[in-house]
VOGU-3710 file (C-alpha; in Angstrom, 3 decimals, decimal comma):
1> xxxxxxxxxx> 214,413/-61,690/14,886  213,357/-58,252/13,609  209,919/-57,831/12,097  209,241/-59,608/8,829  210,594/-58,059/5,636  207,948/-56,531/3,335  205,929/-58,797/1,067  205,759/-57,663/-2,570  203,386/-58,174/-5,476  204,237/-60,521/-8,331
11> xxxxxxxxxx> 206,330/-58,782/-10,978  207,417/-60,544/-14,168  209,001/-57,543/-15,904  212,579/-58,803/-15,778  211,496/-62,396/-16,367  209,764/-61,297/-19,557  212,830/-59,271/-20,576  215,019/-62,372/-20,220  212,662/-64,526/-22,281  214,455/-65,625/-25,430
21> xxxxxxxxxx> 213,094/-67,224/-28,567  213,104/-70,691/-27,019  213,577/-70,147/-23,288  214,842/-67,764/-20,654  218,349/-66,435/-21,367  220,770/-67,419/-18,649  222,926/-64,284/-18,352  222,520/-60,514/-18,299  224,820/-57,508/-18,422  223,380/-55,323/-15,770
31> xxxxxxxxxx> 219,652/-55,507/-16,397  220,016/-56,195/-20,130  219,760/-59,802/-21,377  222,989/-61,184/-22,856  222,019/-63,459/-25,777  225,665/-64,427/-26,383  225,356/-67,192/-23,779  221,983/-68,481/-24,901  219,769/-70,556/-22,611  220,278/-73,579/-20,391
41> xxxxxxxxxx> 218,115/-76,423/-19,173  218,816/-75,569/-15,514  217,245/-72,107/-15,786  214,392/-73,142/-18,079  213,414/-75,795/-15,524  213,468/-73,204/-12,749  211,429/-70,790/-14,882  208,789/-73,474/-15,338  208,599/-73,922/-11,565  208,220/-70,158/-11,109
51> xxxxxxxxxx> 205,366/-70,147/-13,625  203,590/-72,739/-11,486  204,126/-70,583/-8,399  202,906/-67,435/-10,133  199,793/-69,216/-11,403  198,642/-69,518/-7,788  198,573/-65,746/-7,466  197,894/-64,272/-10,898  196,183/-67,170/-12,685  197,224/-69,802/-15,186
61> xxxxxxxxxx> 196,302/-67,851/-18,362  198,940/-65,218/-17,533  201,774/-67,764/-17,380  200,501/-70,465/-19,749  202,482/-69,387/-22,817  205,684/-69,129/-20,802  205,140/-72,568/-19,262  204,436/-74,156/-22,639  207,559/-72,577/-24,101  209,636/-74,004/-21,257
71> xxxxxxxxxx> 208,052/-77,433/-21,717  208,877/-77,308/-25,418  212,487/-76,454/-24,516  212,780/-79,427/-22,150  211,216/-81,741/-24,722  213,739/-80,602/-27,315  216,581/-80,912/-24,789  215,884/-84,593/-24,185  218,331/-86,821/-26,058  216,617/-90,120/-26,798
81> xxxxxxxxxx> 219,963/-91,820/-27,482  221,263/-91,228/-23,954  218,070/-90,699/-21,976  219,608/-87,466/-20,652  218,902/-83,783/-21,144  221,266/-81,560/-23,069  221,933/-78,328/-21,194  223,128/-75,458/-23,385  221,279/-73,944/-26,321  222,514/-71,003/-28,380
91> xxxxxxxxxx> 220,329/-67,991/-29,081  219,751/-69,268/-32,649  218,208/-72,468/-31,289  221,117/-74,850/-31,918  222,143/-77,234/-29,154  225,565/-77,858/-27,703  225,573/-81,612/-28,184  226,348/-84,094/-25,457  224,714/-84,784/-22,138  224,412/-81,894/-19,748
101> xxxxxxxxxx> 225,526/-82,056/-16,160  223,906/-84,444/-13,697  222,550/-81,413/-11,856  220,791/-80,133/-14,985  219,136/-83,506/-15,490  217,966/-83,511/-11,890  216,597/-79,986/-12,138  214,767/-80,770/-15,372  213,054/-83,836/-13,974  212,185/-81,948/-10,778
111> xxxxxxxxxx> 210,356/-79,310/-12,818  208,524/-82,023/-14,752  207,409/-83,638/-11,511  206,085/-80,304/-10,277  204,101/-79,864/-13,513  202,551/-83,313/-13,074  201,597/-82,450/-9,485  200,318/-78,941/-10,023  199,686/-77,695/-13,561  195,971/-77,101/-14,260
121> xxxxxxxxxx> 196,594/-77,676/-17,987  195,770/-81,363/-18,562  197,686/-81,575/-21,843  200,765/-79,938/-20,354  200,678/-82,216/-17,325  200,262/-85,263/-19,555  203,229/-84,238/-21,695  205,309/-83,676/-18,574  204,368/-87,116/-17,242  205,372/-88,768/-20,510
131> xxxxxxxxxx> 208,730/-86,968/-20,626  209,293/-87,680/-16,937  208,876/-91,426/-17,464  211,393/-91,354/-20,324  213,920/-89,368/-18,287  213,580/-91,084/-14,916  215,686/-94,211/-15,670  218,782/-92,066/-16,221  217,869/-89,889/-13,253  217,782/-92,896/-10,944
141> xxxxxxxxxx> 221,357/-93,727/-12,033  222,808/-90,297/-11,220  225,570/-90,221/-8,625  226,067/-86,509/-7,861  224,680/-85,625/-4,440  222,514/-82,684/-5,497  221,317/-84,426/-8,657  220,134/-87,355/-6,538  218,412/-84,920/-4,192  216,593/-83,265/-7,112
151> xxxxxxxxxx> 215,524/-86,674/-8,413  214,031/-87,622/-5,050  212,082/-84,349/-4,927  211,021/-84,911/-8,535  209,670/-88,387/-7,835  207,892/-87,191/-4,696  206,175/-84,455/-6,726  205,292/-86,859/-9,545  203,771/-89,350/-7,109  201,590/-86,605/-5,641
161> xxxxxxxxxx> 200,136/-86,119/-9,107  200,085/-89,639/-10,530  200,212/-93,250/-9,412  203,141/-95,255/-10,737  204,431/-98,383/-9,011  207,740/-98,391/-10,903  208,553/-94,813/-9,975  207,525/-95,503/-6,385  209,925/-98,471/-6,319  212,723/-96,453/-7,925
171> xxxxxxxxxx> 212,190/-93,675/-5,411  212,539/-96,122/-2,520  215,774/-97,608/-3,847  217,311/-94,191/-4,504  216,168/-92,829/-1,139  217,787/-95,688/0,746  221,019/-95,268/-1,204  220,934/-91,513/-0,682  220,320/-91,870/3,032  223,197/-94,329/3,321
181> xxxxxxxxxx> 225,584/-91,665/2,030  224,823/-89,635/5,135  224,862/-92,596/7,512  228,550/-93,063/6,761  229,271/-89,414/7,555  227,694/-89,100/10,997  229,907/-86,708/12,941  228,742/-83,831/15,121  231,244/-81,378/13,687  230,873/-82,380/10,015
191> xxxxxxxxxx> 227,740/-84,460/9,243  228,277/-84,210/5,491  229,266/-86,927/2,980  231,690/-84,678/1,079  234,847/-82,927/2,214  233,527/-79,563/1,036  230,259/-77,643/1,182  229,804/-75,945/-2,172  226,495/-74,729/-3,620  222,779/-75,270/-2,952
201> xxxxxxxxxx> 223,806/-77,020/0,250  220,363/-77,251/1,835  218,964/-79,200/-1,127  220,149/-82,636/0,111  218,764/-81,944/3,596  215,405/-81,058/2,040  215,444/-84,295/0,029  216,188/-86,378/3,134  213,262/-84,818/4,984  210,864/-85,353/2,077
211> xxxxxxxxxx> 212,076/-88,926/1,503  211,711/-89,676/5,193  208,123/-88,419/5,076  207,199/-90,515/2,050  208,859/-93,665/3,395  207,626/-93,080/6,959  211,266/-93,309/8,056  211,790/-91,354/11,267  215,522/-92,004/11,050  215,886/-90,545/7,569
221> xxxxxxxxxx> 213,691/-87,526/8,233  215,467/-86,816/11,500  218,860/-87,012/9,810  217,683/-84,430/7,295  216,546/-82,143/10,103  219,836/-82,524/11,952  221,819/-81,610/8,839  219,514/-78,673/8,161  219,953/-77,479/11,755  223,726/-77,649/11,286
231> xxxxxxxxxx> 223,504/-75,612/8,078  221,231/-73,051/9,731  223,564/-72,646/12,709  226,628/-72,316/10,475  224,966/-69,623/8,333  223,295/-67,478/10,990  225,130/-64,473/12,401  224,962/-63,510/16,066  222,455/-60,764/15,284  220,166/-63,212/13,465
241> xxxxxxxxxx> 220,878/-62,311/9,835  221,586/-64,949/7,211  225,238/-65,187/6,146  225,402/-67,866/3,420  228,520/-69,842/2,586  230,303/-67,886/-0,132  231,377/-68,970/-3,595  234,832/-69,933/-2,315  233,117/-72,853/-0,490  233,814/-74,375/2,908
251> xxxxxxxxxx> 236,326/-77,197/3,178  236,119/-79,440/6,196  239,571/-78,509/7,463  239,379/-74,853/6,489  237,556/-71,599/7,131  234,130/-70,935/5,664  234,152/-68,614/2,643  232,177/-65,481/3,405  231,765/-64,045/-0,115  230,587/-64,130/-2,890
261> xxxxxxxxxx> 227,192/-65,152/-1,508  224,722/-66,488/-4,054  220,906/-66,142/-4,149  220,543/-69,880/-4,723  221,927/-70,510/-1,223  219,278/-68,356/0,435  216,440/-69,931/-1,511  217,683/-73,503/-1,025  217,769/-72,898/2,732  214,300/-71,330/2,654
271> xxxxxxxxxx> 212,828/-74,328/0,798  214,454/-76,848/3,127  213,188/-74,942/6,159  209,716/-74,947/4,619  209,471/-78,758/4,513  210,955/-78,913/8,024  208,307/-76,491/9,267  205,533/-78,446/7,547  206,630/-81,638/9,251  207,566/-80,436/12,722
281> xxxxxxxxxx> 205,652/-77,199/13,269  208,808/-75,794/14,881  208,859/-71,998/14,607  212,638/-71,930/14,275  212,124/-73,070/10,677  209,617/-70,300/10,065  212,255/-67,863/11,358  214,823/-69,399/8,988  212,487/-68,929/6,035  211,937/-65,291/6,941
291> xxxxxxxxxx> 215,669/-64,764/7,497  216,484/-66,177/4,056  213,833/-64,012/2,419  215,067/-60,903/4,225  218,593/-61,580/2,915  217,375/-60,547/-0,558  216,006/-57,280/0,819  219,083/-55,994/2,622  219,302/-57,948/5,871  222,657/-59,399/4,939
301> xxxxxxxxxx> 226,357/-58,956/5,686  226,664/-55,793/3,592  223,246/-54,259/4,182  222,335/-53,864/0,502  219,280/-55,053/-1,407  219,851/-57,676/-4,064  216,238/-57,907/-5,199  214,404/-55,256/-7,179  210,814/-56,182/-6,305  209,247/-53,633/-8,654
311> xxxxxxxxxx> 210,920/-55,212/-11,700  211,052/-58,747/-10,308  214,832/-58,875/-10,752  217,756/-59,890/-8,567  221,495/-59,239/-8,570  223,819/-62,173/-9,175  225,619/-62,207/-5,843  226,818/-60,366/-2,756  230,457/-59,364/-2,380  232,246/-57,533/0,419
321> xxxxxxxxxx> 231,651/-54,157/-1,254  228,116/-54,681/-2,462  225,997/-56,558/-4,976  227,006/-57,823/-8,391  225,474/-55,475/-10,958  224,270/-58,246/-13,281  220,751/-59,662/-13,041  220,901/-63,132/-14,559  218,241/-65,825/-14,748  219,276/-68,010/-11,815
331> xxxxxxxxxx> 219,385/-65,138/-9,356  216,127/-63,636/-10,568  214,368/-66,998/-10,411  215,673/-67,594/-6,899  214,201/-64,286/-5,738  210,865/-64,977/-7,396  210,776/-68,462/-5,859  211,614/-67,163/-2,391  208,930/-64,473/-2,630  206,164/-66,911/-3,557
341> xxxxxxxxxx> 207,060/-69,400/-0,840  207,033/-66,630/1,744  203,701/-65,474/0,357  202,353/-68,997/0,877  203,782/-69,010/4,406  202,081/-65,749/5,342  198,905/-66,241/3,297  198,246/-69,993/3,550  194,798/-69,737/2,007  196,201/-69,094/-1,481
351> xxxxxxxxxx> 195,569/-71,985/-3,888  196,371/-72,468/-7,507  193,750/-73,192/-10,179  192,211/-76,664/-10,066  192,843/-79,108/-12,880  189,597/-80,042/-14,624  190,134/-83,817/-14,383  190,780/-83,971/-10,635  191,562/-81,945/-7,573  195,170/-80,862/-7,329
361> xxxxxxxxxx> 196,831/-83,192/-4,816  198,464/-81,873/-1,689  201,703/-83,045/-0,127  201,192/-86,156/1,970  201,636/-85,230/5,601  203,102/-87,457/8,262  202,219/-87,129/11,939  204,479/-84,753/13,827  205,468/-87,667/16,049  207,445/-89,156/13,148
371> xxxxx> 210,571/-87,277/14,212  212,017/-88,451/17,486  214,701/-85,870/18,163  214,023/-82,936/20,478  214,614/-79,563/18,856
//
């Protein structure tokens, strides 16, 4: 691998520009926010997670208003009749009625779990815990692969911040069901429970690793690592650069799509490699994290930068002739997330502000001997 890509300071300029009346606007035309498409629960949840990450570096008071606005959005998005989150909200504040996607529910509850685990604001964390408990029954019934993965990560985060026997039991049931989906798909050439790899593909591998850690299941954790290794190998070029599966997907019997590559793929891989590194100590996962981060800064198939570190913005995708000119919320949030996780990798002493009522809990660590496979 070449030397590490440069580390940049926190910049919230574009994030602030995208901030709408109620929550971050999901689309942009170039660098200008596009209010015509309003906001969505998916991106507001991600923005809340980025606020938590930024608080570690620049302090909670700087991000507190943004985090509270996102929490208010998620509270309003929750439909008490269905127990699910609505997803789309117009710029005037009106909701598109009906349950949002399973993925949006999973992402919302994941953000709530992270608030419970990490927010130094006691009132905000308490509100997140209350909303989490109301939303978790529906989350535990989700069937979409990535939504289940988000729910597992959500429950793991929640349980690092609060004790709850019912959520612990629900986590165990879901984790066993989730793991069984991969047991039925064990095949060296295609260890995946679906006939196509689509988006955010490393998320399920990350959830398997985390669930294996919490349940002390060497088999589950090892399966997650094996799937992650497969994804890493499939998306690493001969010269070591990251080459994510493109937006045309990868069908089991077909060729892997090369473009349009999405920032969410790079960040999902980085986050999965992070939990793998934490558990195994294997430097190949550190290299994967750095490779995914460098993808944003020009070490990619086209050799162009997608991230604008000075403004804290990111282009919406990478095509064969360059980067998409638009700088929407998802892409920007993926860059900001990747940057802060690499900062934590390189500067492990950084901690967020402590919550007044207790010390902020850390992730429960399992002994490195948990995983039996040789890597």
